[in-house]
C-alpha positions in Angstrom: -141.9 -31.9 -5.2 -144.7 -33.4 -7.3 -148.4 -32.4 -7.3 -151.3 -34.7 -6.8 -155.1 -34.4 -7.2 -156.8 -35.9 -4.1 -160.3 -36.2 -2.6 -160.3 -34.8 1.0 -162.8 -34.3 3.7 -162.5 -31.6 6.4 -165.6 -32.6 8.3 -167.7 -35.8 8.6 -171.0 -35.9 6.8 -172.7 -36.8 3.5 -171.1 -37.1 0.1 -171.1 -33.3 -0.2 -168.1 -33.0 2.3 -165.8 -34.6 -0.3 -163.7 -32.0 -2.0 -161.1 -32.2 -4.8 -157.8 -30.6 -3.8 -154.2 -30.4 -4.9 -151.4 -31.4 -2.6 -147.6 -31.8 -2.7 -146.1 -35.3 -2.8 -142.5 -35.5 -1.6 -140.0 -38.2 -2.5 -140.9 -41.5 -0.8 -139.3 -42.2 2.5 -136.9 -45.1 2.9 -139.6 -47.7 3.5 -142.1 -46.3 0.9 -142.9 -46.5 -2.8 -144.5 -43.7 -4.9 -147.3 -44.9 -7.1 -148.8 -43.2 -10.1 -152.3 -44.6 -9.7 -154.5 -45.8 -12.5 -157.6 -47.0 -10.7 -159.1 -46.8 -7.2 -161.5 -49.3 -5.6 -164.5 -48.1 -3.6 -165.8 -49.9 -0.6 -168.4 -49.4 2.2 -165.6 -48.7 4.7 -164.9 -45.5 2.7 -168.4 -44.4 3.6 -167.9 -45.3 7.3 -164.8 -43.1 7.3 -166.5 -40.2 5.6 -169.4 -40.2 8.0 -167.2 -40.7 11.1 -168.4 -44.2 12.0 -164.7 -45.1 11.7 -163.0 -41.8 12.7 -159.6 -40.6 11.5 -158.0 -37.2 12.3 -159.3 -34.5 10.1 -158.7 -33.4 7.4 -157.9 -36.7 5.6 -158.3 -38.5 2.3 -160.5 -41.5 1.7 -160.0 -45.0 0.3 -157.8 -48.0 1.0 -157.2 -49.8 -2.3 -155.8 -48.8 -5.7 -153.5 -49.9 -8.5 -150.9 -48.2 -10.6 -147.2 -48.0 -11.6 -144.3 -47.3 -9.3 -142.6 -44.0 -10.0 -140.0 -44.0 -7.2 -138.8 -46.3 -4.4 -137.3 -45.7 -1.0 -133.7 -46.6 -0.2 -134.7 -49.7 1.9 -137.2 -51.2 -0.6 -135.9 -54.3 -2.2 -138.9 -56.3 -3.5 -140.3 -53.6 -5.8 -138.8 -51.5 -8.6 -139.6 -48.4 -10.6 -142.0 -49.4 -13.4 -143.6 -52.3 -11.6 -147.3 -52.7 -11.9 -148.6 -52.9 -8.4 -151.7 -52.8 -6.2 -152.6 -52.5 -2.5 -155.8 -53.2 -0.5 -154.9 -52.4 3.0 -152.9 -49.1 2.7 -153.1 -46.1 4.9 -156.3 -44.1 4.2 -156.0 -41.7 1.2 -156.3 -43.9 -1.9 -158.6 -41.4 -3.7 -155.7 -39.7 -5.5 -153.6 -39.9 -8.7 -150.2 -40.0 -6.9 -149.2 -41.1 -3.5 -146.5 -42.6 -1.3 -147.3 -45.7 0.6 -145.5 -48.2 2.8 -143.9 -50.8 0.6 -145.0 -53.7 2.8 -148.6 -53.0 1.9 -147.9 -53.2 -1.8 -147.8 -56.3 -4.1 -146.8 -56.7 -7.7 -149.7 -57.7 -10.0 -149.5 -60.3 -12.7 -149.5 -59.1 -16.3 -152.8 -61.0 -16.8 -154.6 -58.7 -14.3 -155.6 -55.2 -15.4 -155.4 -52.0 -13.3 -159.2 -51.8 -12.9 -159.4 -55.5 -12.0 -156.6 -55.1 -9.4 -158.1 -52.0 -7.8 -161.5 -53.7 -7.6 -159.9 -56.9 -6.4 -157.5 -56.1 -3.7 -159.5 -55.2 -0.6 -162.5 -57.3 -1.6 -160.5 -60.3 -2.7 -158.3 -60.2 0.4 -161.5 -59.9 2.4 -162.9 -63.1 0.9 -159.5 -64.8 1.4 -159.5 -64.2 5.1 -163.2 -64.9 5.5 -163.1 -68.3 3.7 -159.5 -69.4 4.4 -158.8 -68.0 7.9 -161.7 -66.6 9.9 -163.8 -69.8 9.2 -162.0 -72.2 6.8 -164.8 -73.5 4.5 -164.6 -77.0 3.3 -165.9 -78.6 0.1 -169.4 -80.0 0.3 -170.5 -77.5 3.0 -173.5 -75.2 2.6 -173.0 -71.6 3.8 -175.0 -68.3 3.9 -173.5 -65.1 2.5 -175.4 -61.8 2.7 -175.3 -59.2 -0.1 -174.2 -61.8 -2.6 -174.4 -59.5 -5.6 -172.1 -56.8 -4.2 -168.4 -56.5 -4.9 -167.3 -58.8 -2.1 -170.3 -61.1 -2.6 -169.6 -61.8 -6.3 -166.0 -62.8 -5.5 -167.4 -65.0 -2.6 -169.8 -66.7 -5.0 -167.0 -67.6 -7.4 -164.5 -68.6 -4.7 -167.1 -70.9 -3.1 -167.8 -72.6 -6.4 -164.1 -73.1 -6.9 -163.9 -74.8 -3.5 -167.0 -77.0 -4.1 -169.0 -75.1 -1.4 -172.7 -74.5 -1.8 -173.2 -70.8 -1.2 -176.7 -69.5 -0.4 -176.7 -65.8 -1.2 -179.2 -63.1 -0.1 -180.0 -60.2 -2.5 -182.6 -57.5 -2.9 -183.9 -58.0 -6.5 -184.4 -60.6 -9.2 -181.7 -58.9 -11.2 -179.2 -59.3 -8.4 -180.3 -62.9 -7.9 -179.6 -63.7 -11.5 -176.2 -62.0 -11.2 -175.2 -64.0 -8.1 -176.3 -67.2 -9.7 -174.2 -66.5 -12.8 -171.2 -66.0 -10.6 -171.6 -69.3 -8.8 -174.2 -69.0 -6.0 -175.8 -72.4 -5.4 -179.1 -70.8 -4.4 -180.2 -67.2 -4.0 -182.8 -65.7 -1.6 -184.5 -62.4 -2.4 -185.1 -61.1 1.1 -187.6 -58.5 -0.2 -189.9 -61.4 -1.3 -188.9 -64.4 0.8 -188.4 -65.3 4.4 -184.6 -65.9 4.7 -184.7 -68.2 7.7 -187.5 -70.4 6.4 -185.8 -70.6 3.0 -182.5 -71.6 4.6 -184.2 -74.3 6.6 -185.8 -75.6 3.4 -182.6 -75.6 1.4 -180.7 -77.4 4.1 -183.3 -80.0 4.9 -183.8 -78.4 8.3 -180.1 -78.6 9.2 -179.3 -74.8 8.9 -175.7 -73.7 8.1 -172.4 -74.0 9.9 -171.4 -70.4 9.1 -173.0 -67.1 8.1 -170.9 -64.3 6.5 -172.6 -61.1 7.2 -171.4 -57.7 6.0 -174.8 -56.0 6.3 -174.8 -55.6 10.1 -177.8 -54.3 12.1 -180.6 -55.3 9.7 -179.5 -59.0 9.4 -178.1 -59.8 12.8 -181.1 -61.7 14.1 -181.8 -63.4 10.8 -178.2 -64.6 10.6 -178.2 -66.1 14.1 -181.5 -67.9 13.3 -179.9 -69.5 10.2 -177.0 -71.1 12.2 -177.0 -74.7 13.4 -175.8 -75.5 16.9 -172.3 -74.4 17.5 -172.3 -72.5 14.2 -170.1 -69.4 13.5 -171.5 -66.0 12.9 -168.8 -63.9 11.0 -170.0 -60.3 11.2 -167.5 -58.4 9.0 -169.3 -55.2 8.0 -172.0 -52.6 8.8 -173.7 -51.7 5.5 -177.0 -51.2 7.4 -175.4 -49.8 10.6 -173.4 -51.4 13.4 -174.7 -54.2 15.6 -175.2 -52.9 19.1 -176.6 -54.1 22.4 -175.6 -57.7 21.8 -177.2 -60.1 24.3 -174.8 -63.0 24.8 -177.6 -65.1 26.2 -179.0 -65.3 22.7 -175.9 -67.3 21.6 -176.6 -69.8 24.3 -180.3 -70.0 23.6 -179.8 -70.5 19.8 -177.3 -73.4 20.2 -174.0 -72.3 21.8 -173.2 -70.1 18.8 -169.8 -68.5 18.1 -169.5 -64.9 16.9 -166.5 -63.1 15.5 -166.2 -59.5 14.3 -163.0 -59.6 12.2 -161.2 -57.0 10.2 -158.9 -57.5 7.3 -156.0 -55.6 8.9 -155.6 -58.3 11.6 -155.2 -61.1 9.0 -152.7 -59.3 6.8 -150.8 -57.5 9.5 -147.3 -58.5 8.2 -145.7 -58.3 4.8 -145.6 -62.1 4.6 -149.3 -62.5 5.4 -150.2 -59.8 2.8 -148.1 -61.5 0.1 -149.5 -64.9 0.8 -153.1 -63.8 0.8 -152.7 -61.7 -2.4 -150.9 -64.6 -4.1 -153.9 -66.9 -3.4 -156.2 -64.3 -4.9 -154.2 -63.8 -8.0 -153.8 -67.5 -8.6 -157.6 -67.9 -8.8 -157.8 -64.9 -11.2 -155.0 -66.3 -13.4 -156.6 -69.7 -13.4 -159.9 -68.2 -14.6 -161.8 -69.1 -11.4 -162.3 -65.4 -10.4 -163.8 -63.0 -12.9 -163.7 -59.5 -11.3 -166.8 -57.6 -12.4 -166.4 -53.8 -12.5 -170.0 -52.6 -12.6 -169.5 -48.9 -12.2 -166.8 -46.4 -13.2 -166.5 -42.8 -12.1 -163.9 -40.0 -12.6 -162.0 -38.9 -9.4 -163.9 -35.6 -9.4 -167.2 -37.6 -9.3 -166.3 -39.5 -6.1 -169.4 -38.0 -4.3 -171.7 -39.5 -7.0 -169.9 -42.8 -6.6 -170.6 -42.8 -2.8 -174.3 -42.0 -3.4 -174.6 -45.0 -5.8 -172.8 -47.3 -3.4 -174.8 -46.2 -0.3 -178.2 -46.6 -2.2 -177.3 -50.2 -3.1 -177.9 -49.3 -6.8 -174.5 -50.9 -7.6 -173.6 -54.4 -8.7 -170.1 -55.8 -8.6 -167.2 -53.5 -7.9 -167.1 -49.7 -8.3 -163.9 -47.9 -9.3 -162.5 -44.4 -9.8 -160.6 -44.2 -13.1 -157.5 -42.0 -13.3 -156.3 -42.2 -16.9 
């Protein structure tokens, strides 16, 4: 029986409920692999789980994406071997640890050209952009789209992916520094929502046409703005709740604003099978290998400092991806 260091919570609440503990890790089950983790990616969904917005039975760990090296494989696992460099972005909750077992169908091998920090920062966020751009609403070249929080971890990947597809991405940000960062990563135009009227600026940038799709991971604070930026029969893709969940939706608004469509997707639905996971990850890694995606790790924290990492993420002081390092 091996030992692992893990961040656990025994109650919902602020960052202070996160505690470093030691747990036993048995040999992997027949369908699992055991991973010695090198880096862990942080995401807003981790905060939702900590606070209870997305509840799980207590006590539990946190985190859904990480990278590392396989130390053991279950008897039924055929596509992975001991020593493989791997990553996952849709695993069972509990990624904030240095050693764990995880279902093998959630794990993909990573190319030699992709580092552990890159992979940990890339998996959930890269897979998110993959399903947003290629599945939830399949963007086409020469379109103009709106993407909120363009300087965040998901946003910077979206900026680069849009540029690779020939799509004009208008990003919203909260500061001149974040605006510059989004532009460097491929945003066509950037709107600082603390200084500019987002709807008016989108109208101006599109010649009064508005956009066919809005990708909104912010939630409550941007709901009305997002709807007002859509052209008739446009698609609102509400994929996150950074400012809180959207509640009390009036469907009549969708009719009044032009027969709009709204979807509230989650990644799990789009990578529900091993085949879907492998295909989505392969597309992400191809873009990285081709030099079209540069994964920016803006902040690094030790595992024991996970609470400080959450504070930074929640306060929107971060840019790019945030990772926990385990070396």
